[in-house]
N, C-alpha and C positions, 0 to 999 in steps of 0.2 A: 504493500499500500504506501511505504514512504516512497518508493522509487516511481512509482506512477505519479502520485503528488509534485516529486521534484521534477520529473518529466512534463508535467503540466505546465509548472513554473517555467521552466526552460522555454517549452513551446511560447510563453503568452511572452516571455522577453525577446524572442525571435520575431514575434508580431510585432512588437513595439519598435524594433530596431528596424525592421524591413519598412515599417510605414513612417517612421521618423518623428513620431507624436506622441511624448510621453505624458499620458494623463490618464486618471482612473478610467473613464470611460474605454479607451481604447486597450488597455491592460487586461479590464473586466472580458473586454469583447475576444481580447485573445487566449485569454483561459478559458473560456466555453469553447472556442474553436480547438484548443489543445486537448479539451477535455473529449471533445466527438473524433478528433482524431485516433487519440489513444483507445477510447471505446470500440472505434471499427479494426484499429489492427490488434486489439486484446480479444477477439470475439472467440478468435481460435486458442487462445492460451489456457492455462489452468484456471483452477475455481478460485483460489486465493488470490491472485491478481484483479479477479473480476469485482470484487469485495469494494474494492475502491470506488466503481461506478455506482455500486449500490449507497456507500455509504456518503457521496459528496451531496446528492440531492436531498438527502435526509437531513446531514449538516444544514444546508441552506433554508428546509422548512424549518428546522430547530431554530435559527435564529430568527425568523421570519416569527414564528411562535411567540419567543420570548419578548422581540420589540414589539407585539400586538399587547403582550400580556404587560410589560411596562407602560407602554402608553396608557393603558387601559387604567393601571394604577394611580398614573400621574393625573390623569384629568380627575379621578375620583380625591386622589388627595388635594389638588387643586380646588374642586368644587368645594370641599369640605371648609379650606382656607377662607375662600371667597363668601361663604354665606355666615351668617351671623349667629344660627344657631349651631350646636356641636351634634351632629347625629353619628359619631363614630363610637362603637362599642369595643374598646381595647379589651384582650386578653391576651392569655397564654394557653398553650397548646403543646402538648407532647407528641410530637409526631413518628411513627413507627415507620421507618423506612424499609425497603427490600434491597437495599444497596448492599455492596459486598467489599468494596477497595475502599481503602483511605482517599485517592483520588475521587472515584465518585462521590464520597461523601462531601467531601471539601468543595468540588463543582456546585454539586446541589445548595450546599450552604451558602455561598458566594450568589450562585445565582437567586436565593430568596432575598440574601441581604441586600444585591442590587436593585429589588423589586421595591418601590414606594411605599412605604404603609408596613412593610413587614421587616423583622429584624431577628437574626438568629442569637438567641441568647448562652445556649449551650447545647453542647452535644453530650450524652451519657458516657459513664465510663466504660461501659460496654458495648459502646456505638451502634445502640439499636434505636435510639430516641435522639429526636432533634426537638428541642425546647424552642419554640416559636413565639415571637411576640407580635400580634397583628392589630392593626388599628380597627379594622372592619370585621369582626368575628360575629357576626348576626346569625350567622347559622355555623358552627364549627364542623359538622359533618360537610359541607358542601366546601369550605376552605380545605378540608383534607382531601375531599374526593377531587377538587381540584389539582391540590400537589401530587395527590397520586396517581391520578389518569391524566395529567396533564405535564406538567414540569418532569416529575421523574419517571415517568413512563418513555417520554420522547428523550430523556437524558441517557437513560438504558439504551435505546436502539442506537444511538449513537456511538455508546463508548464498548458496545461489548460485540 
């Protein structure tokens, strides 16, 4: 997978060099073209080399999902700041996750902490629970379900 990613970067840099314009749009277009060139060339290769072509679209979809979630949380917090009434219901939950490695736990806690209105307080000593403070815990089950079936599930898809 690393080999394909580095080849994809090399092809995008070659595209930028051939066109003579170094900007984000041109680099991104070269990356997409390199991705499709490598995909066509790898159709007859081994299965582990094809993993790259399934993982990159999942990473892009995960980034879009996270940016949407962050934008939604920003709007919610901004609306709370702009209105005179306090409609938030803060609370702390013990979130039981299904992650296996320290890296996966660190990624999830960082993504939770980046979302406005949530804060990771502690990870339990046995690393089974993450204690999260949320500003809008109207329905704790819905909050846990959104974490479990949204952020954690999509993170596991791209990391494993």
